[in-house]
C-alpha positions in Angstrom: 89.5 -21.8 -14.8 88.2 -25.2 -13.3 85.3 -25.6 -15.9 87.7 -25.5 -19.0 88.0 -28.7 -20.5 91.3 -30.0 -21.1 92.0 -33.2 -23.6 92.7 -35.5 -20.6 89.3 -34.8 -19.2 87.7 -35.6 -22.6 86.9 -38.9 -23.8 88.1 -40.6 -26.8 85.8 -42.6 -29.4 87.6 -45.8 -30.3 88.2 -46.6 -33.8 85.7 -49.2 -34.9 86.8 -50.4 -37.7 90.2 -50.8 -39.4 90.6 -49.0 -43.1 91.0 -45.6 -44.5 89.7 -42.8 -42.2 87.0 -40.7 -43.4 86.9 -37.0 -42.9 85.7 -36.0 -39.3 82.0 -35.6 -39.7 80.3 -33.2 -36.5 77.3 -34.5 -35.3 76.2 -31.2 -34.9 76.4 -31.8 -30.8 80.2 -31.3 -30.8 81.4 -35.2 -31.3 83.2 -36.1 -34.9 84.2 -39.4 -35.4 88.2 -38.1 -34.2 87.4 -36.6 -31.3 84.5 -34.2 -29.1 84.3 -30.3 -28.7 83.5 -29.5 -24.8 82.5 -26.4 -24.3 83.4 -23.8 -21.0 80.5 -22.6 -18.8 82.0 -19.3 -19.3 81.4 -19.8 -23.3 77.6 -20.0 -23.3 77.7 -17.2 -20.5 79.2 -14.8 -22.7 77.4 -15.5 -25.7 74.1 -15.6 -24.1 75.1 -12.2 -22.2 76.0 -10.6 -25.7 72.9 -11.9 -27.4 70.8 -10.5 -24.6 72.6 -6.7 -24.7 71.1 -6.7 -28.4 67.6 -6.2 -27.1 66.5 -2.8 -26.8 64.8 -1.6 -23.3 67.6 -3.9 -21.2 69.5 -1.1 -18.6 71.6 -4.3 -17.4 72.4 -7.6 -16.5 72.9 -9.0 -12.9 71.7 -7.8 -9.6 72.4 -4.6 -7.6 75.4 -6.4 -5.7 76.8 -8.3 -8.4 77.0 -5.1 -10.7 78.4 -3.0 -8.0 81.3 -5.6 -7.6 81.6 -6.4 -11.5 81.8 -2.4 -11.8 84.6 -2.7 -9.1 86.3 -5.4 -10.6 86.4 -3.9 -14.2 88.6 -1.0 -12.6 91.4 -3.0 -11.0 94.5 -2.4 -13.5 94.8 -6.2 -15.2 91.4 -6.7 -14.5 88.5 -7.5 -17.4 85.1 -6.7 -18.1 82.7 -9.7 -17.6 80.5 -9.9 -20.5 78.6 -12.8 -18.8 77.6 -10.9 -15.4 74.2 -11.7 -14.0 74.1 -14.9 -16.2 74.2 -18.1 -15.1 74.5 -21.5 -17.4 74.3 -25.2 -16.9 76.6 -27.1 -19.3 75.8 -30.6 -20.5 77.0 -32.7 -23.5 74.2 -31.7 -26.1 71.9 -29.3 -23.6 72.2 -26.1 -22.1 70.2 -24.0 -19.8 70.3 -20.5 -18.7 69.2 -17.9 -15.7 69.4 -14.9 -16.4 69.0 -11.3 -13.9 68.0 -8.1 -15.6 67.3 -4.5 -15.0 65.1 -3.2 -17.3 64.2 0.4 -18.8 60.7 2.2 -17.3 58.3 1.9 -19.8 59.4 -1.6 -21.1 57.0 -3.7 -21.4 58.5 -6.7 -19.5 56.8 -10.1 -20.7 57.4 -8.6 -24.4 61.0 -8.1 -23.7 61.6 -11.5 -22.0 59.9 -12.8 -24.9 62.7 -11.1 -27.1 65.8 -11.4 -24.7 64.5 -15.8 -24.8 64.2 -15.9 -28.1 67.4 -13.8 -28.9 69.4 -16.0 -26.2 68.2 -19.3 -27.9 68.7 -18.1 -31.4 72.6 -17.0 -30.6 73.5 -20.1 -28.2 71.9 -23.0 -30.3 73.7 -21.4 -33.4 77.1 -20.5 -32.3 77.6 -23.6 -29.9 74.9 -26.5 -31.5 73.5 -27.1 -27.7 69.9 -27.1 -27.5 69.0 -24.8 -25.0 66.6 -26.2 -23.0 65.1 -23.3 -20.9 65.8 -19.6 -19.9 64.7 -18.5 -17.0 64.5 -14.6 -17.2 64.8 -13.1 -13.4 63.8 -8.9 -13.8 65.4 -7.7 -10.3 65.6 -3.9 -10.9 63.3 -1.3 -13.2 65.6 1.6 -14.3 64.3 5.4 -13.6 65.3 8.1 -15.8 66.4 10.3 -13.2 68.4 7.5 -11.6 72.5 7.7 -11.8 74.0 4.3 -12.8 76.3 2.5 -10.4 79.5 3.0 -12.5 78.2 6.6 -12.8 78.1 6.9 -9.0 81.6 5.5 -8.5 83.4 7.8 -11.4 81.6 10.8 -9.6 83.7 10.0 -6.3 86.9 9.3 -7.7 89.0 12.3 -8.8 90.2 12.2 -12.6 93.2 10.4 -13.3 93.3 8.7 -10.0 92.4 5.0 -9.5 89.6 4.1 -7.3 90.8 3.1 -3.6 90.0 -0.9 -2.7 88.6 -1.3 0.6 
């Protein structure tokens, strides 16, 4: 994973004074007197994805194309579910910005849903990472109607029970 920090890529703080070493105090931004904590982009994306899914009225995360590819990727043996699907984060040392694409349920008041999603993501990411969330941009890409099948449901119907789908 190219975004995952390694000890070699993290900078160390030089010791400023000789003598006994005080316990490492975290400044709240991942920097202590004994080193730094760096977060991979995927960590922030997963936290944001889980926080968004907690809000009632969201049918799915991601655009139609990313959901279709994600559903196929989830079915590949050894593949793993993408909790951060539909989310893109930019992560710095102290701040992060998050973009999220949603499909909402029909009948939901979209501005109110967006406010709840934004608040939930900001709260979860700031609490768990210590990063300041400077913005959460929300794109509503679709409205799921009650009589529409899910992308995943359509694929399940086309594959006989007990068989893996064939990849093209």
